[in-house]
C-alpha positions as CSV (number, residue, x, y, z in Angstrom):
1,M,108.1,77.7,91.2
2,N,111.5,80.1,92.3
3,G,111.7,82.8,93.6
4,A,114.1,86.2,94.8
5,I,114.3,89.3,97.2
6,V,114.3,92.2,95.9
7,F,114.6,95.6,97.6
8,S,115.5,98.9,97.6
9,G,116.2,100.7,100.8
10,R,117.9,103.6,102.7
11,Y,118.5,103.4,106.2
12,G,118.5,99.2,106.8
13,S,114.7,98.4,107.8
14,T,113.9,97.0,104.7
15,A,117.4,95.3,104.4
16,Q,117.3,94.1,107.8
17,Y,112.8,92.5,107.0
18,S,115.3,91.1,103.7
19,Q,117.1,88.8,105.1
20,W,113.9,87.6,107.6
21,I,112.3,86.6,104.8
22,S,115.0,85.0,103.0
23,E,115.8,83.0,106.4
24,A,112.6,81.5,106.4
25,T,112.0,80.7,102.9
26,G,115.3,79.8,101.3
27,L,115.0,83.3,98.9
28,P,118.2,85.1,97.2
29,V,117.9,89.0,98.1
30,F,119.5,90.9,96.3
31,D,119.9,94.5,96.8
32,L,119.8,96.9,94.4
33,A,121.6,99.9,96.0
34,E,124.3,96.6,94.8
35,A,123.6,95.3,91.2
36,S,119.9,94.0,89.7
37,P,119.7,90.0,89.1
38,D,118.5,88.1,86.2
39,L,114.7,88.4,85.6
40,T,114.3,86.2,83.7
41,R,115.7,83.3,86.0
42,Y,112.2,83.7,88.3
43,D,108.6,82.6,88.0
44,F,108.1,85.5,91.1
45,L,109.6,88.4,92.9
46,V,109.3,89.5,96.1
47,L,109.7,93.0,95.8
48,G,110.6,95.0,99.4
49,S,110.7,99.0,99.2
50,S,111.3,101.9,101.7
51,V,109.0,105.3,101.6
52,V,111.1,108.4,101.7
53,F,109.4,111.3,101.4
54,F,106.3,109.4,100.8
55,R,107.5,107.7,98.2
56,A,108.3,104.0,97.7
57,T,111.9,104.5,96.3
58,I,111.6,101.1,94.7
59,R,109.2,102.9,92.1
60,K,111.7,104.4,89.5
61,W,113.4,100.3,88.6
62,L,110.0,98.7,89.1
63,K,108.8,101.0,85.7
64,A,111.5,100.4,84.3
65,H,111.7,96.2,84.2
66,W,108.2,97.3,84.8
67,P,107.7,94.7,80.8
68,D,110.0,92.2,82.4
69,L,107.8,92.0,85.4
70,E,104.6,91.5,83.9
71,G,102.8,89.1,84.3
72,R,104.5,87.1,86.7
73,H,104.0,86.6,90.6
74,L,104.9,89.9,93.2
75,I,104.4,90.8,96.7
76,L,105.5,93.8,97.2
77,F,106.5,95.5,100.9
78,T,107.1,98.3,102.0
79,V,108.8,100.1,105.4
80,S,107.8,103.1,106.6
81,G,107.8,104.4,110.1
82,A,103.1,105.2,109.0
83,A,101.4,102.3,109.6
84,D,99.3,100.6,107.4
85,G,96.1,103.0,106.6
86,P,94.7,105.7,104.4
87,K,98.0,107.9,104.2
88,L,100.0,105.0,103.6
89,R,97.8,103.5,100.6
90,K,98.0,106.8,98.6
91,W,101.6,107.3,99.3
92,I,102.3,103.7,97.8
93,A,99.2,104.6,94.9
94,K,101.3,108.3,93.8
95,S,104.5,105.5,93.9
96,F,103.1,103.2,91.1
97,P,101.4,103.2,87.7
98,K,97.3,101.8,89.0
99,E,98.0,98.9,86.2
100,V,101.3,98.0,88.6
101,L,99.9,97.6,91.9
102,A,96.8,96.0,90.1
103,G,99.6,92.6,89.6
104,M,100.9,92.5,93.2
105,Q,100.0,91.7,96.3
106,Y,101.4,94.3,99.1
107,V,102.4,94.4,103.1
108,A,103.1,97.1,105.0
109,L,105.6,96.1,107.4
110,R,107.1,99.2,110.2
111,G,110.4,100.4,110.2
112,R,113.4,102.2,112.4
113,L,115.3,105.8,111.4
114,K,117.8,106.6,114.4
115,H,118.5,110.5,114.0
116,E,122.3,109.1,114.7
117,D,121.9,107.8,110.9
118,V,120.7,110.1,108.8
119,S,122.2,113.3,107.2
120,W,122.1,117.0,109.3
121,W,119.6,118.3,106.7
122,L,117.7,115.6,107.2
123,R,117.5,115.5,110.7
124,I,116.4,119.9,109.9
125,L,113.5,118.5,107.7
126,L,112.2,116.1,110.4
127,K,112.2,118.4,113.3
128,I,110.5,120.7,110.3
129,G,108.3,118.1,109.1
130,A,107.6,117.9,113.1
131,L,106.6,121.0,114.3
132,M,104.2,121.5,110.9
133,N,102.3,117.8,111.5
134,P,98.9,118.5,113.1
135,D,99.5,113.6,113.7
136,R,101.1,114.0,117.1
137,E,101.9,110.7,117.7
138,A,103.6,111.2,113.4
139,A,105.1,114.4,114.9
140,A,107.6,112.5,117.8
141,D,108.1,109.9,116.0
142,E,109.5,112.8,113.1
143,M,111.2,114.5,116.7
144,H,112.4,111.7,118.3
145,G,113.1,108.8,115.5
146,F,111.2,105.3,115.5
147,D,111.9,101.4,116.1
148,Y,108.8,99.5,115.0
149,M,110.5,97.2,113.7
150,D,108.6,93.7,114.5
151,R,110.3,90.0,113.0
152,D,106.8,88.4,113.3
153,S,105.0,91.1,110.5
154,I,106.6,89.2,107.6
155,E,104.6,86.5,108.5
156,P,101.7,87.4,105.6
157,I,104.4,87.4,103.5
158,V,105.8,84.2,104.0
159,S,102.8,82.8,103.5
160,M,102.7,83.8,100.7
161,V,106.0,82.9,99.1
162,E,105.4,79.0,101.0
163,R,101.9,79.0,98.8
164,L,103.8,80.0,95.4
165,Q,107.3,77.4,96.1
166,S,104.3,74.7,96.9
167,E,102.2,75.5,93.8
168,S,103.8,74.1,89.8
169,G,102.2,75.2,86.6
170,V,99.6,78.3,87.8
171,V,98.5,81.2,85.4
172,R,100.9,83.9,86.2
173,A,99.1,87.3,88.0
174,G,97.5,89.6,85.5
175,R,96.2,85.9,82.6
176,G,93.9,84.8,84.5
177,S,95.7,84.0,87.7
178,S,94.8,81.5,90.7
179,I,96.9,84.4,93.1
180,R,94.7,86.5,94.4
181,P,95.8,90.6,95.0
182,Y,96.3,90.7,99.1
183,G,93.5,91.4,100.7
184,S,91.5,88.5,99.0
185,A,89.4,85.7,101.4
186,Q,92.5,83.4,99.6
187,L,95.1,85.4,101.2
188,H,95.8,86.7,105.0
189,P,93.5,90.0,105.5
190,P,94.7,93.4,106.1
191,R,94.1,95.3,108.4
192,Q,93.0,97.9,107.3
193,S,91.9,98.5,103.7
194,T,93.5,97.1,100.9
195,Q,92.3,100.3,98.4
196,F,94.7,103.0,97.3
197,T,93.4,106.0,95.8
198,R,95.1,109.2,94.5
């Protein structure tokens, strides 16, 4: 099966993870800030997205292209400072319609935020948010920045891609596919709940 990596990033972490996944799988990488690929050329896509202000940055592109994507194998990875868990899953659930999430496998990755790389007004917002945040670890990350980048964390995505690359003639997701959503026994189980709540 033929696939590609398509990403929307903000501060470089999503681009770095996309590059690492490309190096491990041989898939081409497309930065949506530069160009959108010809979707008809690919059987499956790995979609990467930063999470900024509690929303996935790829959400508008994905909604606009959903008619072309529906029925394809889709792997979504998000990159943020938040660890996988109920808080992050709620943000992702608010970023996409239920039918879009139901048609994808999902992996949460942690990124990097350097205060010197963001605008002065965002630094101010982060500091205000840190003062109001009851989660002290998250508040410290907002106040001082963070770096949770981990190349090894792409392993579940690489495994999913390798499996898709080795298959031929399978029915696509959403249409009786043999590929199950992320979190099923057939794939790598997540470290925490895979439920998306609104």
